[in-house]
N, C-alpha and C positions, 0 to 999 in steps of 0.2 A: 573389568566391565565398566561401562559408562555410568551405570547406576549401581550403587552399592548399598547393601542394607545388612544390618546385624539385629538380631532378636535378643533383647535383654543383655546385650553385650557379651554373650557367651556362645561359642560354637558348640555343636552337638557332637560329643566324642563318638567315633566309630560310625558316623553318619546318622541319617534319620531312620526312624522305624519305617519298614516297607509300606505299611498302610498309610502313614503320614506322608511319606514321599509321594505315593500314588495319588493321594488327594491333592497335594500341592501341584503335582504335574498336571492333573486334570484341570485345576483352577487356572493354571498358567495358560493351558490350551484354550480355555474358555475365554479368559481375559484377552489374550492375544487375537483370537478370532473376532471379539467384539471391537477391539481397537481398529483392526485392519478393515473390518466391514464398514466402519464409520469414517475413520480418518483416511484410509488408504496408504499407499507408499508415500515417502517423502521425495519431492522433486529435488534433483540434484543441484539445479541452478538457483532456485528461489528459496529452498528450504521449507516450502509450504507442503502440507499434507495434500495429497491428491485423492479425491474420492472417485466414484465410479465415472468413467468417461474422461478422466484426467482433469476434472475440475477441482478447484481448491474446496476444502471443507467448508460448509456453509453455516456452522454454528457461530452465532454472534452474541457475545455475553459482555456486559458492562458498557462503558462509553456512554452512559446515559446523558451526562452533562454535555459532552462534546456533540453527541448526536442532536440534542435539543437545540444547541446553539446554531449548528448548521441548518437545521430545519427551519429556525427563525429566519436565517439568511435566505432560505428558499422562499419563504413567505414574502420577505422583502423584495426579492427578485420578481416574484409574481405581481407585486404592486408597483413595479417599475423602479425599484431602487437596487441597482446592481451591487453584488457583493463578491468579495474574494476571501477565501479561507485557505490559510497555509498550514498544513499539519505536519509536525515534526516528530521525530522519535527514532529509537534505535532499531536495528534490523529485527524483524519478527514481532514488533510490538503491536501491529494491527492497523497500520496506516492505510493499506490497500483495502483491508476488510471493512474499515469505516467508510471509505469511499464507495465500495460496492453497496453497502447498506443505504448510503445517501442516494446513490444513483437509482436503486430499486424503488425507494420511496418517491423520488422525483417522478419516475415513470408512472407510478400509481397515481400521482396528482396530475398527470397530463403534460408533464415537461419532456422535452427531448433531450437526450444525453449523448454526448460524443467524448471519446477517450483519446488521449495522446500520451504514449509512454516513451520516456527518453531511453535511448539505447546506451548501455554502459560499456559494451565491448569494443567500441570504436568503429570507424568506418561509416557511420550514419551521415547522410547529407545534412547540411544546415537546415534549421527550422524543422527537424524531424517530428517533434510532438505536434507542431502546428500542421504539418503536412497530413498527419493522421486525423486531426480534428477537422480540417477543412474537407478532407476526402469523405469522412463519415457524414458531415453535414450535407454535402452536395448529393451523396448517394440516397440520403433519406428524404431530402427536400425536392430534388429534381431541378433541372435547369429551367424548365418552363415556368416555375414559380418565381423566378428571380426577376427583379425589375430591370429596366433598360439601363439604369444608372450602374447597377451591379454587373450587368453584362460588360459595361465599359471597364469597370474595375477589374474584371477577370484578366485584362491584359497585364495588369501589375502582378496579380496573384500567379499568373502563369510563370513568373520568374521562380517562384517557390514550388509551384505544382504544375509542371508542364502538361500533365494529362488533362488539365481543364480545357485545353484546346479541343479535346475530343467532344466536350459538351457544346462548345462554341466554335465550330469549324471556321468561321469567317473572321476570327480575331485578327486584328492587325498586329504587326510586329511591335514590340514596345519601343517607345521613342528613346533616343539616346540621352543618357543622363549620367552625371558623375555618380560614383558608388553611394555617397551619402544621400543624394537626392533620390536615387533609385530605391534605397532602403526605406526612406521615409514614405514614398509612394506605396511601396509593398505594405508597410505597417498600416497606413491609412486605409488602403483598399481592403486588406484583410479584416481590419476592425469594422469597417462599414458592412462587410458581408455578414460577420457574426452578429452585429447589432441588428441588422435587418432580419436575419433568421430568428432572432429572439423576440421579434415585434409581436407576432401572433400568439405565441405561447412561450413560456420560460424555456431557456436553453441553459443546460448544465454542462460545463466543460470540466473534465477530470484530467489533470496533468500529473502523471506519476513520475517519481524519481527525478525531481527537479535538480538535485545535486549533480546529475549527470547531463543536464542540459547544456547545449552550446551557448555561447554569449549571445548571438543574434536572437535565439529563442527567448532568452530572458529579457532581452530589450523589448521584443514584441510583446511579451506579457506586461511589462511596465507601460508600454504605450496604450495597450488595451485597457488596463485598469484605470488609466487616467482619463479614458473617454466614456466609461460605462456606468457612470454614476446614475444616469436617468434611464437605464436599460433594464430589461427583463433577463439579464444574464447572471448566472451564478458560476463562479470559477472555484474549483476545489483543487489545490495542488498539495503534493506531499514530497517529503524529502528526508533523508537520513542526516540528522544533525551531527552525528559523530564524524562525518566525513568533511565538515566545513572547516576551513582555516581562515585566518583574517583576510587573506588576499584571494579567496575563492570567489569566482564570479557570482555565485548565489548569495554569498555574504553581503556583497555590495548591493545586489538587487533587493535583498530583504530589508536593508536599511532604507532604500528608497520607497518600497511598497509599504512599509509600516507607517509612513507618513500620510498615506491615503485614508480618508475617513471610512472607506468601504472595506478596509482590510482588517482581518482578525487572524491572529497568530494563535495556533493551538499546539500544545506539546503533549503527547501521550506518554503517560506513565504506565508502569506495570499494573496488572489487575490486583485487586485486593484478595485477601485470603478467601473471603466469602465468594468472590467472583470466580477465583480458581476452582472452588468446590462446585459451583454452578456449571462451569465450563466442562469439568470432568464429568459431572453428572449428565449434562446435556448431550455430551458426545458418546457416552458409553452406557450400556445396560449392565453396568457393573457398579456396586457400591464400594467406594473406597473409604476406609476407616479415617477418622479425623486426623490421626497422626501422620498418615501418608499425605493428606491434603496439606498439612502444615509443612511437611518436609518438601513437597512440591513448591510450595509458596516460597520457602526460604531459599531453596536451591535455584529456582528460576527467576525470583523476584517479580513473579507475576507476568513474565513475558509469555503471551499466548502460544507462540511457536515453540518455545522451550518446553512449556507445560505439556503440549501435545506429544512431543517427541519423548520426553521423560516418561509420560504415561505409557507409551508404546513399549519402552524398554522394561519399565516396571511390570507391565503385563506379561511380557516375555519371560520374566524371571518369576512369575507367580506371586508378586509381592503387593499387588493392589489390595488384596483382602487379608493381609496378615492380621491376626487378631491382637497381637501384643508387640508391635514394633517399637521397642524402646529407643532405638537409634536408627534413623534412616537418613542416608546421605545421597542427595541427588546432584550430579554434576552435568555440565553441558555435554551432550553427546558429540562424538567425533565428527559425524557428518554435518552437524549443524556448525561446529567450530570451522569446518571447512567452507561452508557457505559464507560465514562472516569473514574468514580470511580472504576469500576471493574478492569480497566487496570492498575490503579495506587495502587490497594489495598495491594500489597506486599511490598510497600515502607513504611518506618516508618513515623510517624507523621510529623516530621520536613521536610522530603523529599516530602511528599504529599503537605504540605503547599507551598513549593517552586515551585512544578510543577504546582499546581493549581493557583498560582499567575498570571501566563500568561493568565489564563481564567477568571480572576477576573472581568474584564470590562463586561463579557458576562453573569454573574450570576444574 
């Protein structure tokens, strides 16, 4: 089993007493029902627990300092001082969950939010996260609200998003230009569009999985950040730092972005033991004994995704409410190891060993 436990270090000879076994089986059923009712099954691609309707589990625990910093950045953006936050961490550490919480708070404060998710499986067109961002902005804003200047800029944006011509049927064909000039015009026009959309109310852009972004998308991010100091724009990007190599495109981009005064780099660590206890308690109507919480913390190093999956397996074995667990060993479940393996599959063997070293205590 992926989760193993021993009580007092001794096996019970001849098996458990029928009454005890029945009670443990009943507890296991109750615990498992509580887990699945709250967390739902695990998504095979992302490793996230899915709740009712296929949405990721909504419990948010910890990250007080990081959340406070980003919300100060949101205040800055509302006051006309554009900000960029880049959030790094290992798979399952809660980067997307933090972004969801920021986005929800931003909407409550009257900001608009647009998401762009980089595609890791290959085949995506250039500028894919920006295509999603611009598409979402135009759908929410409407073409009638755009200035004549930005209608003219749509000629350049159509290179990246051809469907924009549906909003502006009379757009002329783009003028002939060498590739470098055409790219600059695209960057300038896209930036002008986003800055104007952020003029009336703050605009929050969430860019997910930047480690998988194509180089042109990263260059557009660099260009935008260089122009947004006096804007009401907040950009929150995240990436898996275990995938970066010295010559990775994002490594080079981070070096450039970190020089901008508007940039803040955040690195998410595992939850504390107290936060793990709060996470388990918030997700389940089950009281786990402190020894189980300690074992979860040691075995998962506070990774929220791993905690959730380990809880599911412990519940299936009826071990969440053991009264005297002298030794409890929690290991990384097989399906989550598979998720991590797929995410790191593109790295060479040496880099995979380095990346997986951080998870070694959990295997």
